[in-house]
C-alpha positions in Angstrom: -28.9 113.8 -24.2 -29.2 110.2 -25.4 -25.6 110.3 -26.4 -24.5 111.4 -22.9 -26.7 108.7 -21.3 -25.1 106.1 -23.7 -21.8 107.4 -22.7 -22.6 107.2 -19.2 -24.0 103.6 -19.5 -20.9 102.6 -21.5 -18.4 104.1 -19.0 -20.5 102.5 -16.1 -20.4 99.2 -17.8 -16.7 99.5 -18.4 -16.0 100.3 -14.9 -18.3 97.7 -13.6 -16.3 95.1 -15.7 -13.0 96.4 -14.6 -14.2 96.1 -10.9 -15.3 92.6 -11.5 -12.0 91.7 -13.1 -10.0 93.1 -10.2 -12.3 91.3 -7.8 -11.4 88.1 -9.5 -7.8 88.8 -9.7 -7.8 89.9 -6.2 -9.3 86.5 -5.2 -6.9 84.6 -7.4 -3.9 86.5 -5.8 -5.3 85.9 -2.3 -5.9 82.2 -3.1 -2.4 81.8 -4.6 -0.7 83.4 -1.7 -2.6 81.3 0.9 -1.6 78.1 -1.1 2.1 79.3 -1.0 1.9 80.0 2.7 0.4 76.6 3.5 2.8 74.8 1.3 5.6 76.4 3.1 4.2 75.6 6.4 3.8 72.0 5.6 7.4 71.7 4.4 8.9 73.6 7.5 7.6 70.9 9.8 9.6 68.1 8.1 12.8 70.2 7.9 14.0 69.8 11.4 13.0 66.1 11.4 15.3 65.7 8.3 18.0 67.8 9.6 18.2 65.7 12.7 18.2 62.5 10.7 20.9 63.6 8.4 23.1 64.5 11.5 22.4 61.0 13.0 23.4 59.4 9.8 26.7 61.5 9.7 27.5 60.3 13.2 26.9 56.6 12.4 28.7 57.0 9.3 31.7 58.4 11.0 31.7 55.7 13.6 31.5 53.0 10.9 34.3 54.6 8.9 36.5 54.7 12.0 35.6 51.1 12.8 36.3 50.0 9.2 39.7 51.8 9.2 40.7 50.2 12.6 39.7 46.7 11.3 41.7 47.0 8.1 44.7 48.1 10.1 44.1 45.3 12.7 44.0 42.7 9.8 47.1 44.1 8.1 48.9 43.9 11.5 47.9 40.2 12.0 48.8 39.1 8.6 52.3 40.2 9.2 52.6 38.7 12.7 53.7 35.3 13.4 54.1 35.4 17.2 51.0 37.0 18.5 47.8 38.9 17.6 46.9 42.6 17.4 43.7 43.8 18.9 42.4 47.4 18.2 39.6 48.6 20.5 38.2 50.7 17.7 38.0 47.6 15.4 35.5 46.1 17.6 36.2 42.6 16.3 37.8 39.5 17.3 41.2 38.2 16.1 42.1 34.7 15.4 45.3 33.1 16.7 46.7 29.8 15.7 48.2 28.1 18.9 49.5 24.7 20.0 46.0 24.0 21.4 44.1 25.1 18.1 42.7 28.3 16.9 41.8 30.8 19.5 39.4 33.9 18.9 40.5 36.7 21.0 38.5 40.1 21.6 38.4 43.1 23.8 35.4 43.9 26.0 34.8 46.8 28.1 37.7 48.8 27.3 38.0 52.1 29.1 40.5 54.9 28.7 42.9 55.8 31.5 43.1 59.3 33.0 46.4 59.8 31.0 44.5 59.0 27.7 46.0 55.5 27.2 
């Protein structure tokens, strides 16, 4: 009978240890899951903001590239011109012209497109 009780106590203690270990693992798993979910939520708030900033930066970069290309073209045209000055609206910059009265700075302001696209 003592042997049966000892076995029962041993089995009971093993079961209790396993339950305690499972409880600890369960808590760890729950804690880890909660941390992952919270970390994911924190990052998701920033993603739309960053996406909008990237879109804005791409637009500004496109505008600056277009302006730089037009400015280079305007400068090339004016270097080879001896009787006038070329002004490109996209260059958004003045051009200098040597005249009989001195150096003139010419620029375009408030350029609007016509209905036919010109």
